[in-house]
C-alpha positions in Angstrom: -36.8 47.0 -57.3 -40.0 47.5 -55.4 -41.9 49.4 -58.1 -41.2 46.6 -60.6 -42.3 44.1 -58.1 -45.7 45.8 -57.7 -46.0 45.9 -61.5 -45.3 42.2 -61.9 -47.6 41.2 -59.0 -50.4 43.1 -60.7 -49.6 41.5 -64.0 -49.9 38.1 -62.3 -53.3 39.1 -60.9 -54.5 39.9 -64.4 -53.1 36.7 -65.9 -54.6 34.5 -63.2 -57.8 36.3 -62.3 -56.7 35.9 -58.6 -56.5 38.7 -56.1 -52.9 38.4 -54.8 -52.1 41.8 -53.2 -54.6 43.1 -50.6 -54.3 46.8 -50.1 -54.2 47.6 -46.4 -51.8 50.5 -46.2 -48.5 50.3 -44.3 -47.8 52.2 -41.2 -44.1 52.5 -40.2 -43.7 53.8 -36.6 -40.7 54.9 -34.6 -40.1 56.8 -31.3 -37.7 59.7 -31.1 -35.2 60.5 -32.7 -37.1 59.0 -35.7 -33.9 58.2 -37.6 -35.2 55.2 -39.6 -38.5 56.8 -40.7 -36.8 60.1 -41.6 -34.4 58.2 -43.8 -37.5 56.3 -45.2 -39.2 59.7 -45.8 -36.2 60.9 -47.9 -36.2 57.7 -50.0 -39.9 57.9 -50.6 -39.6 61.6 -51.6 -36.8 60.6 -54.0 -39.0 58.3 -56.0 -42.2 60.5 -55.7 -44.0 57.8 -53.7 -47.4 58.2 -52.3 -47.0 58.6 -48.5 -47.9 60.8 -45.5 -45.6 61.7 -42.6 -47.5 61.7 -39.3 -46.5 63.4 -36.1 -48.0 62.1 -32.8 -51.2 64.1 -33.2 -51.7 63.0 -36.8 -51.0 59.5 -35.7 -53.6 59.6 -32.9 -56.2 61.1 -35.2 -55.8 58.6 -38.0 -55.3 55.5 -35.8 -57.1 56.1 -32.5 -56.8 52.5 -31.4 -53.1 53.2 -30.7 -52.3 54.6 -27.2 -49.5 56.0 -25.1 -47.6 57.2 -28.2 -45.5 59.7 -26.4 -43.0 61.1 -29.0 -43.8 58.6 -31.8 -44.0 59.7 -35.4 -44.9 57.6 -38.4 -44.8 57.2 -42.2 -48.1 55.9 -43.8 -48.0 54.4 -47.3 -51.5 53.8 -48.6 -50.2 51.4 -51.3 -48.8 48.9 -48.8 -50.5 45.6 -48.1 -50.5 41.8 -47.8 -49.5 39.3 -50.4 -51.6 36.1 -50.2 -48.5 33.9 -50.3 -50.4 30.6 -50.8 -52.2 32.0 -53.9 -49.1 33.7 -55.2 -47.2 30.4 -55.1 -50.1 28.5 -56.7 -50.4 31.1 -59.5 -46.6 31.1 -60.3 -46.6 27.2 -60.3 -49.6 27.1 -62.7 -48.1 29.7 -65.1 -44.7 27.8 -65.0 -46.4 24.5 -66.0 -48.6 26.3 -68.6 -45.4 27.5 -70.3 -43.8 24.1 -70.4 -42.0 24.0 -67.0 -41.8 20.8 -65.0 -41.7 20.6 -61.2 -40.3 18.0 -58.8 -41.2 17.4 -55.2 -38.8 18.6 -52.5 -35.6 16.6 -52.2 -32.4 16.9 -50.2 -29.3 17.8 -52.1 -26.4 15.5 -51.1 -23.7 16.7 -53.4 -23.0 19.3 -56.1 -20.3 18.6 -58.7 -19.3 21.8 -60.6 -18.4 21.8 -64.3 -19.6 23.0 -67.7 -22.6 20.8 -66.8 -23.5 20.9 -63.1 -24.3 17.6 -61.5 -26.7 17.7 -58.5 -27.1 14.5 -56.5 -30.0 14.1 -54.2 -31.5 11.5 -51.9 -33.7 10.5 -54.8 -31.9 11.1 -58.1 -29.2 12.9 -60.1 -29.9 16.0 -62.1 -27.6 17.6 -64.6 -28.0 21.2 -65.9 -25.9 23.7 -67.8 -26.6 26.2 -65.0 -28.3 26.0 -61.6 -29.8 28.5 -59.2 -29.8 27.7 -55.5 -32.4 29.4 -53.3 -32.2 27.1 -50.4 -33.1 29.5 -47.6 -31.6 28.5 -44.2 -29.8 25.5 -45.8 -27.9 27.7 -48.3 -24.5 27.2 -46.6 -25.0 23.5 -46.3 -25.0 23.4 -50.1 -22.4 26.1 -50.9 -19.8 25.5 -48.2 -18.5 22.2 -49.9 -18.1 24.4 -53.1 -15.8 26.8 -51.2 -18.4 29.6 -50.7 -19.1 30.7 -47.2 -21.8 33.3 -46.8 -22.2 35.3 -43.5 -25.6 33.9 -42.9 -27.3 33.3 -39.6 -30.4 31.1 -39.5 -32.9 32.4 -37.0 -36.0 30.7 -35.8 -38.8 33.3 -35.4 -41.9 33.1 -33.2 -44.9 33.9 -35.3 -47.7 35.0 -33.0 -51.4 35.5 -33.5 -53.4 37.5 -30.8 -57.1 37.6 -30.2 -58.3 41.1 -31.1 -61.7 42.7 -31.9 -62.5 42.7 -35.7 -64.3 46.0 -35.3 -60.9 47.6 -34.6 -58.1 45.5 -36.1 -59.6 43.8 -39.1 -58.9 44.4 -42.8 -62.5 45.5 -43.2 -62.2 48.1 -40.4 -59.2 49.7 -42.1 -56.4 48.6 -39.8 -53.1 48.6 -41.7 -50.0 46.5 -41.7 -47.4 48.1 -39.5 -43.7 48.0 -38.6 -42.1 49.6 -35.5 -38.4 50.4 -35.7 -38.0 51.8 -32.2 -34.9 51.1 -30.1 -35.9 50.9 -26.5 -33.4 50.7 -23.6 -30.9 49.3 -25.9 -33.2 46.7 -27.4 -34.3 46.9 -31.0 -38.0 46.2 -30.9 -38.4 45.9 -34.7 -41.9 44.4 -34.4 -44.3 44.0 -37.2 -48.0 43.2 -37.6 -50.8 42.4 -40.0 -54.5 43.0 -39.4 -57.0 40.3 -38.6 -57.1 38.3 -41.8 -55.2 35.1 -41.9 -57.1 33.6 -39.0 -60.6 35.0 -38.0 -60.3 37.4 -35.1 -56.5 37.1 -34.7 -54.0 39.9 -35.1 -50.6 38.8 -36.3 -47.8 40.7 -34.4 -44.3 39.3 -34.2 -40.7 40.3 -33.4 -38.6 40.6 -36.5 -35.7 38.6 -34.8 -35.2 35.4 -32.9 -32.6 32.9 -31.7 -30.0 31.3 -34.0 -30.8 27.6 -34.8 -29.9 25.3 -37.7 -33.2 24.6 -39.6 -32.9 20.9 -39.0 -33.5 21.8 -35.3 -36.9 23.4 -36.2 -38.7 21.3 -33.5 -36.2 22.0 -30.8 -37.6 24.0 -27.8 -37.6 27.7 -28.7 -36.8 30.7 -26.4 -40.1 32.6 -25.8 -38.5 35.8 -24.8 -39.6 37.5 -28.0 -43.2 36.4 -27.3 -43.0 38.2 -24.0 -41.6 41.3 -25.6 -44.5 41.4 -28.1 -47.0 40.8 -25.3 -45.6 43.8 -23.4 -45.7 46.0 -26.5 -49.3 45.1 -27.2 -50.3 45.8 -23.6 -48.7 49.3 -23.9 -49.9 50.4 -27.3 -52.9 48.4 -28.5 -56.3 48.5 -26.9 -58.4 45.3 -26.5 -55.8 42.8 -27.6 -55.3 39.6 -25.5 -52.3 39.4 -23.3 -51.3 35.9 -24.5 -51.1 34.7 -28.1 -53.7 32.2 -29.3 -51.3 30.6 -31.8 -47.5 30.6 -31.9 -46.0 29.2 -35.0 -42.3 29.1 -36.2 -40.5 30.3 -39.3 -36.9 30.7 -40.3 -35.0 33.7 -41.5 -31.7 33.6 -43.3 -30.1 36.7 -41.9 -27.2 38.8 -43.3 -25.2 41.3 -41.3 -26.8 44.3 -43.2 -30.2 42.6 -43.5 -30.1 42.9 -47.3 -30.1 39.8 -49.5 -27.4 38.3 -51.7 -27.8 37.7 -55.4 -24.5 36.3 -56.9 -22.6 33.6 -58.7 -19.8 31.2 -57.7 -16.5 33.1 -58.1 -15.1 30.3 -60.3 -18.1 28.4 -61.6 -20.3 31.1 -63.0 -23.0 28.7 -63.9 -23.8 28.2 -60.2 -26.0 31.1 -59.1 -27.5 31.7 -55.7 -30.0 33.9 -53.9 -29.9 34.0 -50.1 -30.1 36.0 -46.9 -33.5 37.6 -47.5 -33.7 38.4 -43.8 -37.4 38.0 -43.6 -38.4 40.4 -46.4 -37.7 38.6 -49.6 -41.1 37.3 -50.7 -42.5 40.7 -51.8 -39.5 41.0 -54.2 -39.7 37.4 -55.5 -40.7 38.3 -59.1 -37.8 40.7 -59.5 -35.1 38.7 -57.7 -36.3 35.6 -59.6 -35.9 37.5 -62.9 -32.4 38.6 -61.9 -31.3 35.1 -60.9 -32.7 33.8 -64.2 -30.8 36.5 -66.1 -27.5 35.5 -64.4 -28.2 31.8 -65.2 -28.9 32.7 -68.8 -25.8 34.9 -69.1 -27.9 38.0 -69.6 -26.8 41.3 -68.0 -29.3 42.2 -65.2 -31.0 45.5 -65.5 -30.0 46.4 -61.9 -26.6 47.2 -60.4 -25.9 44.1 -58.3 -22.9 45.6 -56.5 -24.8 46.3 -53.3 -26.2 42.7 -53.4 -23.0 40.8 -54.1 -21.5 38.5 -51.5 -18.2 40.4 -51.9 -19.6 43.3 -49.8 -18.9 41.1 -46.8 -15.2 40.8 -47.6 -14.1 40.2 -44.0 -16.8 37.6 -43.5 -16.9 35.9 -46.9 -14.2 34.3 -49.1 -15.7 35.8 -52.2 
């Protein structure tokens, strides 16, 4: 799906005149035995992607700001980058309205009544539609459970951390890439990721790709800061010149599936109720493609992709579908 996602993002840039995708490169790191990045290398070779495999010496030469790499290897993809999410959403909304779409402010769904016409009651009004697509993020099961659908989702609250770091080394302009580290250390899956100084001046975004399980209505509850401490230790070990404490700690929610792949599916009985969920923190980049697939399902059009690996039924023991 990813090649098509790139294509559509670039089409949206041309239609809107806005720069949506900033090319920074993507560096995927892993300590020995390098299982994830070797798997990644095979997949990239299979689609003739542009990438370079770096051993420790190659890594040190290309990214000298990294230190104490030991037996680390990496995959570098020059086409990776950052999507400017605020601009992406604004562009999609503008094009939707231009083509006759109407929007409504956020509301809370209180009841869904299935049928040939689906009735959706909210705290504000009642909406009726021949088909409906739910992409409710961490509230997905709140909506689907009363309809007899129980997805194996965990809702995790993630600490989003920004660290003071010198622009001369870690900024977009200096050539520092986005990165992901898949290393398992002493039984702990670090799975950290970072973006260069961009979103806030002089601040490097580095976060753990996991957190504690919370219902999204508990967003303001006190969070466990263990993950922040893990990231701080990681930065101290590998990154020169980055502050030991974050300047900003924000929160976001992941809807997490057991295999970390998302779900695109329909109600087993009421086929006009469609849902996309469980994006596990990496759904936005694929939004144009997953949106297209969900729209095809709602319009009774056969999707161009085999959805078997994305159906809820793959979790037979954890789902009633």
